[in-house]
N, CA and C atoms of all chains as a GROMACS GRO file, in nm:
protein
  624
    1LEU      N    1   0.085  -0.119   0.000
    1LEU     CA    2   0.000   0.000   0.000
    1LEU      C    3   0.089   0.125   0.000
    2LYS      N    4   0.081   0.201  -0.109
    2LYS     CA    5   0.158   0.326  -0.116
    2LYS      C    6   0.067   0.441  -0.074
    3ASN      N    7   0.128   0.550  -0.030
    3ASN     CA    8   0.044   0.666   0.002
    3ASN      C    9   0.112   0.797  -0.033
    4ARG      N   10   0.031   0.900  -0.044
    4ARG     CA   11   0.080   1.033  -0.082
    4ARG      C   12   0.077   1.128   0.037
    5MET      N   13   0.082   1.072   0.157
    5MET     CA   14   0.068   1.155   0.277
    5MET      C   15   0.175   1.264   0.289
    6GLU      N   16   0.301   1.224   0.267
    6GLU     CA   17   0.411   1.320   0.284
    6GLU      C   18   0.396   1.437   0.186
    7GLU      N   19   0.365   1.399   0.062
    7GLU     CA   20   0.349   1.501  -0.044
    7GLU      C   21   0.235   1.598  -0.009
    8LEU      N   22   0.122   1.542   0.032
    8LEU     CA   23   0.005   1.624   0.064
    8LEU      C   24   0.029   1.710   0.188
    9ARG      N   25   0.096   1.651   0.287
    9ARG     CA   26   0.125   1.725   0.411
    9ARG      C   27   0.216   1.844   0.382
   10LYS      N   28   0.321   1.817   0.301
   10LYS     CA   29   0.415   1.925   0.270
   10LYS      C   30   0.350   2.032   0.185
   11ARG      N   31   0.259   1.989   0.097
   11ARG     CA   32   0.190   2.085   0.011
   11ARG      C   33   0.104   2.180   0.096
   12GLN      N   34   0.046   2.124   0.204
   12GLN     CA   35  -0.038   2.207   0.292
   12GLN      C   36   0.043   2.281   0.398
   13GLY      N   37   0.174   2.254   0.401
   13GLY     CA   38   0.262   2.319   0.498
   13GLY      C   39   0.233   2.280   0.642
   14VAL      N   40   0.200   2.153   0.661
   14VAL     CA   41   0.168   2.103   0.796
   14VAL      C   42   0.286   2.020   0.846
   15LYS      N   43   0.321   2.041   0.972
   15LYS     CA   44   0.430   1.961   1.032
   15LYS      C   45   0.376   1.825   1.076
   16GLN      N   46   0.467   1.728   1.088
   16GLN     CA   47   0.426   1.593   1.134
   16GLN      C   48   0.357   1.602   1.271
   17GLU      N   49   0.412   1.686   1.359
   17GLU     CA   50   0.358   1.700   1.495
   17GLU      C   51   0.213   1.752   1.490
   18GLU      N   52   0.190   1.848   1.402
   18GLU     CA   53   0.057   1.907   1.391
   18GLU      C   54  -0.044   1.805   1.338
   19LEU      N   55  -0.001   1.732   1.235
   19LEU     CA   56  -0.089   1.630   1.178
   19LEU      C   57  -0.120   1.521   1.282
   20ALA      N   58  -0.015   1.484   1.357
   20ALA     CA   59  -0.032   1.382   1.461
   20ALA      C   60  -0.134   1.429   1.565
   21ALA      N   61  -0.122   1.556   1.606
   21ALA     CA   62  -0.215   1.610   1.706
   21ALA      C   63  -0.359   1.612   1.652
   22LYS      N   64  -0.374   1.646   1.524
   22LYS     CA   65  -0.508   1.651   1.463
   22LYS      C   66  -0.572   1.512   1.457
   23LEU      N   67  -0.486   1.411   1.431
   23LEU     CA   68  -0.539   1.274   1.414
   23LEU      C   69  -0.537   1.195   1.545
   24ALA      N   70  -0.486   1.257   1.652
   24ALA     CA   71  -0.473   1.192   1.783
   24ALA      C   72  -0.390   1.065   1.775
   25VAL      N   73  -0.276   1.075   1.707
   25VAL     CA   74  -0.179   0.964   1.704
   25VAL      C   75  -0.042   1.023   1.737
   26SER      N   76   0.058   0.936   1.755
   26SER     CA   77   0.191   0.986   1.786
   26SER      C   78   0.261   1.033   1.658
   27ARG      N   79   0.362   1.119   1.676
   27ARG     CA   80   0.437   1.170   1.560
   27ARG      C   81   0.508   1.054   1.488
   28GLN      N   82   0.553   0.956   1.566
   28GLN     CA   83   0.622   0.840   1.507
   28GLN      C   84   0.530   0.763   1.413
   29THR      N   85   0.401   0.760   1.448
   29THR     CA   86   0.304   0.690   1.362
   29THR      C   87   0.293   0.760   1.227
   30ILE      N   88   0.293   0.893   1.229
   30ILE     CA   89   0.287   0.968   1.103
   30ILE      C   90   0.412   0.937   1.019
   31GLY      N   91   0.528   0.934   1.086
   31GLY     CA   92   0.654   0.901   1.015
   31GLY      C   93   0.648   0.763   0.953
   32SER      N   94   0.598   0.666   1.030
   32SER     CA   95   0.588   0.527   0.980
   32SER      C   96   0.491   0.518   0.862
   33LEU      N   97   0.380   0.593   0.872
   33LEU     CA   98   0.281   0.592   0.762
   33LEU      C   99   0.343   0.650   0.635
   34GLU      N  100   0.413   0.762   0.650
   34GLU     CA  101   0.474   0.827   0.534
   34GLU      C  102   0.582   0.741   0.469
   35ASN      N  103   0.655   0.668   0.552
   35ASN     CA  104   0.761   0.581   0.497
   35ASN      C  105   0.707   0.451   0.442
   36GLY      N  106   0.579   0.424   0.466
   36GLY     CA  107   0.518   0.300   0.417
   36GLY      C  108   0.550   0.180   0.504
   37ARG      N  109   0.605   0.205   0.623
   37ARG     CA  110   0.636   0.093   0.714
   37ARG      C  111   0.510   0.041   0.781
   38TYR      N  112   0.410   0.127   0.793
   38TYR     CA  113   0.287   0.088   0.863
   38TYR      C  114   0.164   0.124   0.779
   39ASN      N  115   0.073   0.030   0.767
   39ASN     CA  116  -0.053   0.055   0.696
   39ASN      C  117  -0.162   0.089   0.797
   40PRO      N  118  -0.234   0.198   0.775
   40PRO     CA  119  -0.333   0.239   0.877
   40PRO      C  120  -0.458   0.152   0.875
   41SER      N  121  -0.534   0.160   0.985
   41SER     CA  122  -0.665   0.095   0.989
   41SER      C  123  -0.759   0.178   0.901
   42ILE      N  124  -0.876   0.123   0.873
   42ILE     CA  125  -0.973   0.196   0.789
   42ILE      C  126  -1.013   0.327   0.857
   43ILE      N  127  -1.030   0.320   0.989
   43ILE     CA  128  -1.072   0.442   1.063
   43ILE      C  129  -0.967   0.552   1.048
   44LEU      N  130  -0.838   0.515   1.069
   44LEU     CA  131  -0.733   0.616   1.057
   44LEU      C  132  -0.720   0.666   0.914
   45ALA      N  133  -0.736   0.575   0.817
   45ALA     CA  134  -0.729   0.615   0.675
   45ALA      C  135  -0.839   0.717   0.643
   46ILE      N  136  -0.959   0.694   0.697
   46ILE     CA  137  -1.071   0.787   0.673
   46ILE      C  138  -1.042   0.922   0.740
   47LYS      N  139  -0.986   0.917   0.862
   47LYS     CA  140  -0.951   1.042   0.933
   47LYS      C  141  -0.849   1.121   0.851
   48ILE      N  142  -0.751   1.051   0.796
   48ILE     CA  143  -0.646   1.116   0.716
   48ILE      C  144  -0.709   1.178   0.590
   49ALA      N  145  -0.796   1.100   0.526
   49ALA     CA  146  -0.862   1.148   0.404
   49ALA      C  147  -0.946   1.272   0.433
   50ARG      N  148  -1.016   1.271   0.547
   50ARG     CA  149  -1.098   1.388   0.584
   50ARG      C  150  -1.009   1.509   0.611
   51PHE      N  151  -0.894   1.484   0.674
   51PHE     CA  152  -0.802   1.595   0.705
   51PHE      C  153  -0.756   1.662   0.575
   52PHE      N  154  -0.721   1.582   0.476
   52PHE     CA  155  -0.672   1.638   0.349
   52PHE      C  156  -0.787   1.674   0.253
   53GLY      N  157  -0.909   1.640   0.290
   53GLY     CA  158  -1.025   1.672   0.208
   53GLY      C  159  -1.026   1.598   0.075
   54MET      N  160  -0.982   1.473   0.078
   54MET     CA  161  -0.975   1.392  -0.045
   54MET      C  162  -1.031   1.253  -0.017
   55PRO      N  163  -1.071   1.181  -0.125
   55PRO     CA  164  -1.114   1.042  -0.102
   55PRO      C  165  -0.995   0.954  -0.060
   56VAL      N  166  -1.024   0.851   0.017
   56VAL     CA  167  -0.919   0.762   0.069
   56VAL      C  168  -0.832   0.707  -0.044
   57GLU      N  169  -0.898   0.663  -0.154
   57GLU     CA  170  -0.822   0.597  -0.261
   57GLU      C  171  -0.730   0.692  -0.339
   58GLU      N  172  -0.748   0.822  -0.316
   58GLU     CA  173  -0.655   0.917  -0.381
   58GLU      C  174  -0.530   0.937  -0.295
   59ILE      N  175  -0.540   0.901  -0.170
   59ILE     CA  176  -0.423   0.914  -0.080
   59ILE      C  177  -0.351   0.780  -0.068
   60PHE      N  178  -0.427   0.675  -0.052
   60PHE     CA  179  -0.369   0.540  -0.038
   60PHE      C  180  -0.391   0.462  -0.167
   61ILE      N  181  -0.279   0.417  -0.225
   61ILE     CA  182  -0.288   0.347  -0.353
   61ILE      C  183  -0.250   0.200  -0.331
   62TYR      N  184  -0.348   0.114  -0.357
   62TYR     CA  185  -0.323  -0.029  -0.338
   62TYR      C  186  -0.267  -0.089  -0.465
   63GLU      N  187  -0.153  -0.153  -0.453
   63GLU     CA  188  -0.091  -0.219  -0.569
   63GLU      C  189  -0.085  -0.368  -0.539
   64GLU      N  190  -0.143  -0.448  -0.628
   64GLU     CA  191  -0.140  -0.594  -0.608
   64GLU      C  192   0.002  -0.644  -0.623
   65GLU      N  193   0.038  -0.741  -0.536
   65GLU     CA  194   0.174  -0.797  -0.541
   65GLU      C  195   0.194  -0.873  -0.672
   66SER      N  196   0.310  -0.850  -0.734
   66SER     CA  197   0.339  -0.921  -0.860
   66SER      C  198   0.378  -1.065  -0.828
   67GLN      N  199   0.325  -1.156  -0.908
   67GLN     CA  200   0.350  -1.300  -0.883
   67GLN      C  201   0.496  -1.336  -0.914
   68MET      N  202  -0.614   2.211   4.119
   68MET     CA  203  -0.663   2.076   4.147
   68MET      C  204  -0.798   2.082   4.220
   69ASN      N  205  -0.894   2.001   4.177
   69ASN     CA  206  -1.027   2.010   4.238
   69ASN      C  207  -1.035   1.938   4.373
   70LYS      N  208  -1.147   1.963   4.445
   70LYS     CA  209  -1.157   1.917   4.584
   70LYS      C  210  -1.147   1.766   4.605
   71PRO      N  211  -1.219   1.683   4.524
   71PRO     CA  212  -1.212   1.539   4.549
   71PRO      C  213  -1.069   1.486   4.546
   72PHE      N  214  -0.984   1.542   4.458
   72PHE     CA  215  -0.846   1.497   4.448
   72PHE      C  216  -0.763   1.538   4.570
   73LYS      N  217  -0.803   1.652   4.631
   73LYS     CA  218  -0.729   1.698   4.749
   73LYS      C  219  -0.732   1.594   4.859
   74GLY      N  220  -0.854   1.539   4.883
   74GLY     CA  221  -0.871   1.436   4.984
   74GLY      C  222  -0.791   1.312   4.952
   75THR      N  223  -0.794   1.275   4.823
   75THR     CA  224  -0.722   1.156   4.778
   75THR      C  225  -0.573   1.175   4.798
   76LYS      N  226  -0.525   1.297   4.770
   76LYS     CA  227  -0.382   1.327   4.785
   76LYS      C  228  -0.340   1.308   4.931
   77LYS      N  229  -0.423   1.362   5.023
   77LYS     CA  230  -0.392   1.351   5.167
   77LYS      C  231  -0.388   1.204   5.209
   78LEU      N  232  -0.485   1.127   5.158
   78LEU     CA  233  -0.492   0.985   5.192
   78LEU      C  234  -0.363   0.913   5.148
   79HIS      N  235  -0.316   0.946   5.028
   79HIS     CA  236  -0.196   0.877   4.978
   79HIS      C  237  -0.069   0.923   5.048
   80VAL      N  238  -0.066   1.050   5.091
   80VAL     CA  239   0.049   1.096   5.171
   80VAL      C  240   0.049   1.019   5.303
   81PHE      N  241  -0.071   1.003   5.362
   81PHE     CA  242  -0.083   0.928   5.487
   81PHE      C  243  -0.038   0.783   5.466
   82LEU      N  244  -0.079   0.722   5.353
   82LEU     CA  245  -0.042   0.583   5.324
   82LEU      C  246   0.109   0.568   5.307
   83ILE      N  247   0.173   0.669   5.246
   83ILE     CA  248   0.319   0.664   5.230
   83ILE      C  249   0.386   0.668   5.368
   84CYS      N  250   0.335   0.754   5.457
   84CYS     CA  251   0.390   0.762   5.594
   84CYS      C  252   0.373   0.629   5.666
   85LEU      N  253   0.253   0.571   5.649
   85LEU     CA  254   0.224   0.441   5.711
   85LEU      C  255   0.320   0.334   5.656
   86GLY      N  256   0.342   0.338   5.526
   86GLY     CA  257   0.435   0.243   5.462
   86GLY      C  258   0.575   0.256   5.517
   87LEU      N  259   0.617   0.382   5.538
   87LEU     CA  260   0.751   0.406   5.593
   87LEU      C  261   0.763   0.350   5.734
   88VAL      N  262   0.655   0.370   5.815
   88VAL     CA  263   0.654   0.318   5.953
   88VAL      C  264   0.663   0.166   5.951
   89LEU      N  265   0.585   0.105   5.862
   89LEU     CA  266   0.584  -0.043   5.852
   89LEU      C  267   0.723  -0.094   5.811
   90MET      N  268   0.783  -0.027   5.713
   90MET     CA  269   0.916  -0.069   5.667
   90MET      C  270   1.020  -0.051   5.778
   91GLY      N  271   1.006   0.065   5.847
   91GLY     CA  272   1.100   0.096   5.957
   91GLY      C  273   1.087  -0.003   6.070
   92SER      N  274   0.963  -0.045   6.100
   92SER     CA  275   0.940  -0.139   6.211
   92SER      C  276   1.017  -0.269   6.189
   93GLY      N  277   1.022  -0.314   6.065
   93GLY     CA  278   1.094  -0.436   6.032
   93GLY      C  279   1.242  -0.423   6.062
   94SER      N  280   1.302  -0.310   6.020
   94SER     CA  281   1.445  -0.288   6.042
   94SER      C  282   1.476  -0.274   6.191
   95VAL      N  283   1.390  -0.200   6.264
   95VAL     CA  284   1.411  -0.179   6.409
   95VAL      C  285   1.405  -0.312   6.483
   96ALA      N  286   1.302  -0.394   6.449
   96ALA     CA  287   1.286  -0.523   6.516
   96ALA      C  288   1.407  -0.612   6.493
   97ARG      N  289   1.460  -0.607   6.372
   97ARG     CA  290   1.577  -0.688   6.338
   97ARG      C  291   1.700  -0.641   6.417
   98ARG      N  292   1.712  -0.510   6.429
   98ARG     CA  293   1.828  -0.451   6.495
   98ARG      C  294   1.831  -0.483   6.645
   99PHE      N  295   1.713  -0.468   6.711
   99PHE     CA  296   1.708  -0.488   6.856
   99PHE      C  297   1.671  -0.631   6.895
  100ASP      N  298   1.648  -0.715   6.795
  100ASP     CA  299   1.621  -0.856   6.817
  100ASP      C  300   1.513  -0.881   6.922
  101PHE      N  301   1.392  -0.825   6.899
  101PHE     CA  302   1.280  -0.848   6.991
  101PHE      C  303   1.244  -0.996   6.987
  102ASN      N  304   1.177  -1.040   7.094
  102ASN     CA  305   1.145  -1.182   7.104
  102ASN      C  306   1.016  -1.215   7.024
  103ILE      N  307   1.012  -1.169   6.902
  103ILE     CA  308   0.896  -1.194   6.816
  103ILE      C  309   0.949  -1.253   6.685
  104ASN      N  310   0.874  -1.342   6.628
  104ASN     CA  311   0.916  -1.406   6.503
  104ASN      C  312   0.944  -1.298   6.397
  105SER      N  313   1.066  -1.300   6.343
  105SER     CA  314   1.108  -1.194   6.250
  105SER      C  315   1.027  -1.197   6.120
  106ARG      N  316   0.963  -1.312   6.092
  106ARG     CA  317   0.884  -1.325   5.969
  106ARG      C  318   0.773  -1.220   5.964
  107TYR      N  319   0.711  -1.193   6.084
  107TYR     CA  320   0.602  -1.096   6.088
  107TYR      C  321   0.652  -0.958   6.049
  108PHE      N  322   0.774  -0.925   6.094
  108PHE     CA  323   0.829  -0.794   6.062
  108PHE      C  324   0.871  -0.787   5.915
  109ASP      N  325   0.921  -0.900   5.863
  109ASP     CA  326   0.955  -0.904   5.720
  109ASP      C  327   0.829  -0.883   5.636
  110PHE      N  328   0.720  -0.946   5.683
  110PHE     CA  329   0.592  -0.932   5.614
  110PHE      C  330   0.546  -0.786   5.619
  111ALA      N  331   0.560  -0.725   5.738
  111ALA     CA  332   0.520  -0.584   5.756
  111ALA      C  333   0.604  -0.495   5.664
  112SER      N  334   0.735  -0.523   5.656
  112SER     CA  335   0.822  -0.443   5.568
  112SER      C  336   0.777  -0.456   5.423
  113GLY      N  337   0.743  -0.578   5.384
  113GLY     CA  338   0.698  -0.602   5.247
  113GLY      C  339   0.572  -0.526   5.215
  114ILE      N  340   0.476  -0.533   5.309
  114ILE     CA  341   0.348  -0.461   5.290
  114ILE      C  342   0.375  -0.311   5.283
  115GLY      N  343   0.464  -0.263   5.373
  115GLY     CA  344   0.499  -0.121   5.374
  115GLY      C  345   0.556  -0.077   5.240
  116GLY      N  346   0.645  -0.157   5.184
  116GLY     CA  347   0.704  -0.126   5.053
  116GLY      C  348   0.599  -0.120   4.944
  117ALA      N  349   0.507  -0.215   4.950
  117ALA     CA  350   0.401  -0.220   4.848
  117ALA      C  351   0.311  -0.097   4.858
  118VAL      N  352   0.277  -0.058   4.983
  118VAL     CA  353   0.190   0.059   5.004
  118VAL      C  354   0.260   0.185   4.952
  119ILE      N  355   0.390   0.198   4.981
  119ILE     CA  356   0.466   0.315   4.934
  119ILE      C  357   0.466   0.319   4.781
  120GLY      N  358   0.492   0.203   4.720
  120GLY     CA  359   0.494   0.196   4.574
  120GLY      C  360   0.361   0.236   4.513
  121PHE      N  361   0.253   0.180   4.566
  121PHE     CA  362   0.117   0.207   4.514
  121PHE      C  363   0.082   0.355   4.528
  122SER      N  364   0.106   0.410   4.649
  122SER     CA  365   0.067   0.550   4.673
  122SER      C  366   0.155   0.646   4.594
  123SER      N  367   0.283   0.612   4.575
  123SER     CA  368   0.372   0.699   4.498
  123SER      C  369   0.324   0.709   4.354
  124VAL      N  370   0.284   0.595   4.297
  124VAL     CA  371   0.233   0.595   4.159
  124VAL      C  372   0.107   0.681   4.152
  125PHE      N  373   0.019   0.666   4.252
  125PHE     CA  374  -0.107   0.742   4.254
  125PHE      C  375  -0.078   0.892   4.264
  126LEU      N  376   0.017   0.929   4.353
  126LEU     CA  377   0.051   1.072   4.370
  126LEU      C  378   0.112   1.127   4.242
  127TYR      N  379   0.195   1.045   4.175
  127TYR     CA  380   0.255   1.089   4.048
  127TYR      C  381   0.145   1.115   3.945
  128LYS      N  382   0.047   1.024   3.940
  128LYS     CA  383  -0.062   1.039   3.844
  128LYS      C  384  -0.144   1.166   3.871
  129LEU      N  385  -0.162   1.198   4.002
  129LEU     CA  386  -0.238   1.318   4.038
  129LEU      C  387  -0.163   1.446   4.004
  130SER      N  388  -0.029   1.438   4.006
  130SER     CA  389   0.050   1.560   3.987
  130SER      C  390   0.086   1.589   3.841
  131ARG      N  391   0.040   1.503   3.747
  131ARG     CA  392   0.077   1.523   3.606
  131ARG      C  393   0.010   1.646   3.548
  132LYS      N  394   0.081   1.709   3.452
  132LYS     CA  395   0.024   1.825   3.382
  132LYS      C  396  -0.081   1.775   3.283
  133PRO      N  397  -0.182   1.861   3.250
  133PRO     CA  398  -0.286   1.818   3.154
  133PRO      C  399  -0.228   1.777   3.018
  134GLU      N  400  -0.119   1.847   2.975
  134GLU     CA  401  -0.058   1.812   2.845
  134GLU      C  402   0.001   1.671   2.850
  135THR      N  403   0.062   1.638   2.964
  135THR     CA  404   0.121   1.505   2.980
  135THR      C  405   0.012   1.399   2.977
  136VAL      N  406  -0.100   1.429   3.045
  136VAL     CA  407  -0.213   1.334   3.049
  136VAL      C  408  -0.264   1.311   2.907
  137GLU      N  409  -0.277   1.422   2.830
  137GLU     CA  410  -0.326   1.414   2.692
  137GLU      C  411  -0.231   1.330   2.606
  138MET      N  412  -0.100   1.354   2.624
  138MET     CA  413   0.001   1.280   2.547
  138MET      C  414  -0.003   1.130   2.582
  139GLU      N  415  -0.019   1.100   2.711
  139GLU     CA  416  -0.026   0.960   2.753
  139GLU      C  417  -0.150   0.892   2.695
  140LYS      N  418  -0.259   0.968   2.687
  140LYS     CA  419  -0.384   0.916   2.630
  140LYS      C  420  -0.361   0.880   2.482
  141ILE      N  421  -0.291   0.969   2.410
  141ILE     CA  422  -0.262   0.944   2.268
  141ILE      C  423  -0.176   0.819   2.254
  142TYR      N  424  -0.073   0.809   2.338
  142TYR     CA  425   0.017   0.692   2.330
  142TYR      C  426  -0.056   0.562   2.367
  143ASP      N  427  -0.157   0.574   2.456
  143ASP     CA  428  -0.233   0.454   2.494
  143ASP      C  429  -0.323   0.406   2.380
  144ASN      N  430  -0.379   0.504   2.304
  144ASN     CA  431  -0.477   0.469   2.201
  144ASN      C  432  -0.421   0.466   2.060
  145ASP      N  433  -0.294   0.499   2.042
  145ASP     CA  434  -0.233   0.500   1.910
  145ASP      C  435  -0.233   0.357   1.854
  146GLU      N  436  -0.299   0.339   1.737
  146GLU     CA  437  -0.317   0.202   1.685
  146GLU      C  438  -0.185   0.133   1.650
  147ARG      N  439  -0.085   0.213   1.605
  147ARG     CA  440   0.045   0.152   1.573
  147ARG      C  441   0.112   0.100   1.701
  148LEU      N  442   0.103   0.180   1.808
  148LEU     CA  443   0.164   0.139   1.934
  148LEU      C  444   0.090   0.019   1.994
  149ILE      N  445  -0.043   0.014   1.972
  149ILE     CA  446  -0.121  -0.102   2.020
  149ILE      C  447  -0.072  -0.227   1.948
  150LYS      N  448  -0.048  -0.215   1.816
  150LYS     CA  449   0.000  -0.328   1.737
  150LYS      C  450   0.138  -0.372   1.785
  151ILE      N  451   0.223  -0.273   1.814
  151ILE     CA  452   0.359  -0.303   1.864
  151ILE      C  453   0.350  -0.378   1.997
  152ARG      N  454   0.260  -0.329   2.084
  152ARG     CA  455   0.244  -0.394   2.216
  152ARG      C  456   0.195  -0.537   2.199
  153GLU      N  457   0.101  -0.559   2.105
  153GLU     CA  458   0.048  -0.694   2.083
  153GLU      C  459   0.158  -0.788   2.032
  154LYS      N  460   0.240  -0.737   1.938
  154LYS     CA  461   0.349  -0.820   1.884
  154LYS      C  462   0.451  -0.852   1.992
  155SER      N  463   0.480  -0.750   2.076
  155SER     CA  464   0.576  -0.772   2.185
  155SER      C  465   0.523  -0.875   2.283
  156ALA      N  466   0.392  -0.866   2.313
  156ALA     CA  467   0.331  -0.962   2.406
  156ALA      C  468   0.340  -1.104   2.351
  157TYR      N  469   0.320  -1.119   2.219
  157TYR     CA  470   0.328  -1.252   2.159
  157TYR      C  471   0.472  -1.304   2.165
  158GLY      N  472   0.568  -1.213   2.142
  158GLY     CA  473   0.711  -1.250   2.152
  158GLY      C  474   0.746  -1.295   2.293
  159THR      N  475   0.694  -1.221   2.391
  159THR     CA  476   0.718  -1.255   2.532
  159THR      C  477   0.657  -1.391   2.564
  160PHE      N  478   0.537  -1.417   2.510
  160PHE     CA  479   0.471  -1.546   2.532
  160PHE      C  480   0.561  -1.660   2.483
  161SER      N  481   0.617  -1.643   2.362
  161SER     CA  482   0.701  -1.748   2.304
  161SER      C  483   0.826  -1.770   2.387
  162VAL      N  484   0.889  -1.660   2.431
  162VAL     CA  485   1.013  -1.672   2.510
  162VAL      C  486   0.984  -1.742   2.642
  163THR      N  487   0.874  -1.702   2.708
  163THR     CA  488   0.837  -1.764   2.837
  163THR      C  489   0.811  -1.914   2.817
  164PHE      N  490   0.745  -1.947   2.706
  164PHE     CA  491   0.713  -2.087   2.676
  164PHE      C  492   0.844  -2.168   2.666
  165ILE      N  493   0.940  -2.116   2.590
  165ILE     CA  494   1.068  -2.186   2.571
  165ILE      C  495   1.143  -2.197   2.705
  166CYS      N  496   1.143  -2.087   2.782
  166CYS     CA  497   1.212  -2.088   2.912
  166CYS      C  498   1.153  -2.193   3.004
  167LEU      N  499   1.019  -2.205   3.004
  167LEU     CA  500   0.954  -2.304   3.090
  167LEU      C  501   0.988  -2.446   3.045
  168LEU      N  502   0.996  -2.468   2.913
  168LEU     CA  503   1.035  -2.601   2.862
  168LEU      C  504   1.177  -2.636   2.907
  169VAL      N  505   1.267  -2.538   2.899
  169VAL     CA  506   1.406  -2.560   2.942
  169VAL      C  507   1.409  -2.591   3.092
  170ALA      N  508   1.330  -2.514   3.170
  170ALA     CA  509   1.326  -2.535   3.315
  170ALA      C  510   1.276  -2.676   3.347
  171ILE      N  511   1.172  -2.720   3.276
  171ILE     CA  512   1.118  -2.856   3.298
  171ILE      C  513   1.226  -2.960   3.270
  172TYR      N  514   1.299  -2.942   3.160
  172TYR     CA  515   1.405  -3.038   3.124
  172TYR      C  516   1.514  -3.042   3.232
  173VAL      N  517   1.554  -2.923   3.279
  173VAL     CA  518   1.660  -2.914   3.381
  173VAL      C  519   1.614  -2.981   3.510
  174PHE      N  520   1.490  -2.952   3.553
  174PHE     CA  521   1.438  -3.010   3.678
  174PHE      C  522   1.426  -3.162   3.665
  175LEU      N  523   1.394  -3.209   3.545
  175LEU     CA  524   1.381  -3.353   3.522
  175LEU      C  525   1.518  -3.421   3.532
  176VAL      N  526   1.618  -3.358   3.472
  176VAL     CA  527   1.755  -3.414   3.475
  176VAL      C  528   1.810  -3.415   3.617
  177LEU      N  529   1.778  -3.308   3.693
  177LEU     CA  530   1.831  -3.295   3.829
  177LEU      C  531   1.745  -3.368   3.934
  178ASP      N  532   1.640  -3.437   3.889
  178ASP     CA  533   1.548  -3.509   3.979
  178ASP      C  534   1.485  -3.417   4.084
  179MET      N  535   1.456  -3.294   4.045
  179MET     CA  536   1.393  -3.199   4.139
  179MET      C  537   1.242  -3.203   4.112
  180TYR      N  538   1.176  -3.304   4.171
  180TYR     CA  539   1.036  -3.328   4.135
  180TYR      C  540   0.936  -3.220   4.178
  181PRO      N  541   0.949  -3.164   4.302
  181PRO     CA  542   0.852  -3.056   4.336
  181PRO      C  543   0.863  -2.938   4.239
  182ALA      N  544   0.987  -2.902   4.206
  182ALA     CA  545   1.007  -2.790   4.112
  182ALA      C  546   0.957  -2.828   3.973
  183LEU      N  547   0.978  -2.954   3.936
  183LEU     CA  548   0.933  -3.003   3.804
  183LEU      C  549   0.780  -2.992   3.792
  184ILE      N  550   0.711  -3.037   3.898
  184ILE     CA  551   0.564  -3.032   3.896
  184ILE      C  552   0.516  -2.887   3.890
  185THR      N  553   0.584  -2.800   3.969
  185THR     CA  554   0.547  -2.658   3.968
  185THR      C  555   0.565  -2.601   3.827
  186ALA      N  556   0.679  -2.631   3.764
  186ALA     CA  557   0.708  -2.577   3.630
  186ALA      C  558   0.605  -2.628   3.528
  187ILE      N  559   0.567  -2.756   3.540
  187ILE     CA  560   0.467  -2.812   3.447
  187ILE      C  561   0.332  -2.741   3.466
  188CYS      N  562   0.296  -2.717   3.593
  188CYS     CA  563   0.169  -2.647   3.621
  188CYS      C  564   0.172  -2.505   3.564
  189VAL      N  565   0.287  -2.437   3.583
  189VAL     CA  566   0.298  -2.300   3.531
  189VAL      C  567   0.287  -2.302   3.378
  190LEU      N  568   0.353  -2.400   3.315
  190LEU     CA  569   0.346  -2.411   3.168
  190LEU      C  570   0.202  -2.436   3.122
  191ALA      N  571   0.134  -2.526   3.196
  191ALA     CA  572  -0.005  -2.556   3.161
  191ALA      C  573  -0.093  -2.432   3.174
  192ALA      N  574  -0.071  -2.355   3.284
  192ALA     CA  575  -0.148  -2.231   3.304
  192ALA      C  576  -0.117  -2.129   3.194
  193HIS      N  577   0.011  -2.123   3.157
  193HIS     CA  578   0.056  -2.029   3.054
  193HIS      C  579  -0.011  -2.059   2.920
  194VAL      N  580  -0.004  -2.185   2.878
  194VAL     CA  581  -0.062  -2.225   2.749
  194VAL      C  582  -0.215  -2.219   2.757
  195GLY      N  583  -0.269  -2.264   2.872
  195GLY     CA  584  -0.414  -2.264   2.890
  195GLY      C  585  -0.471  -2.122   2.880
  196SER      N  586  -0.402  -2.026   2.945
  196SER     CA  587  -0.450  -1.887   2.942
  196SER      C  588  -0.447  -1.833   2.799
  197TYR      N  589  -0.350  -1.877   2.720
  197TYR     CA  590  -0.343  -1.834   2.579
  197TYR      C  591  -0.471  -1.875   2.505
  198PHE      N  592  -0.511  -2.001   2.524
  198PHE     CA  593  -0.630  -2.050   2.453
  198PHE      C  594  -0.758  -1.984   2.507
  199VAL      N  595  -0.759  -1.957   2.639
  199VAL     CA  596  -0.876  -1.890   2.698
  199VAL      C  597  -0.892  -1.750   2.637
  200PHE      N  598  -0.780  -1.675   2.632
  200PHE     CA  599  -0.786  -1.539   2.575
  200PHE      C  600  -0.815  -1.544   2.425
  201TYR      N  601  -0.763  -1.649   2.358
  201TYR     CA  602  -0.788  -1.665   2.214
  201TYR      C  603  -0.938  -1.682   2.190
  202ARG      N  604  -1.001  -1.763   2.275
  202ARG     CA  605  -1.144  -1.789   2.262
  202ARG      C  606  -1.227  -1.664   2.294
  203ILE      N  607  -1.188  -1.596   2.405
  203ILE     CA  608  -1.260  -1.474   2.445
  203ILE      C  609  -1.252  -1.370   2.334
  204ASN      N  610  -1.129  -1.348   2.284
  204ASN     CA  611  -1.110  -1.246   2.180
  204ASN      C  612  -1.173  -1.288   2.048
  205GLY      N  613  -1.175  -1.421   2.024
  205GLY     CA  614  -1.239  -1.472   1.903
  205GLY      C  615  -1.388  -1.443   1.900
  206LYS      N  616  -1.450  -1.448   2.019
  206LYS     CA  617  -1.594  -1.418   2.028
  206LYS      C  618  -1.619  -1.268   2.012
  207LYS      N  619  -1.524  -1.188   2.064
  207LYS     CA  620  -1.541  -1.041   2.059
  207LYS      C  621  -1.524  -0.988   1.918
  208LEU      N  622  -1.425  -1.042   1.844
  208LEU     CA  623  -1.394  -0.986   1.712
  208LEU      C  624  -1.462  -1.064   1.600
   0.00000   0.00000   0.00000
């Protein structure tokens, strides 16, 4: 699962700490999400999508694993 | 700080003082060698230590700043940290399981039967509790 969180956050000029506070998660979680180390739950994905004012699938891009 | 907490704070300060007295009584009894079984004083010292520990944690929790409380709340509910805690708990379960198996083998080789039976019971409780929690959580989710 790839995501455009870092790009969107930087475009809006929001710091990781600020985004973390808005979503009620730790700053480390935002870092892990941006690096693709951690995939969010549906609830967190919807919260992120609402924060950026975009549909979930425009932020999180699911790519099927190549065989 | 609001009124109900004030009373609680006083109670825990009192409990810490009581804990100190209990701990001190054990040391004094040992020093002057009173004609009383020292086990009672050791027990009193232990209880005193536990009371001090409990009340200290409570007083610390009462004295936290609102920002710290908010941050702790976030860290408690952060889904990534919950996942990390779950994975760590599973890792700990596996390590404890292996350690208990090793202990059983050692007690068997050394013919230490009371310890062997205890270790087997602990292992059974350990594995049994895993399946109990698995079933409980399976019904919930």
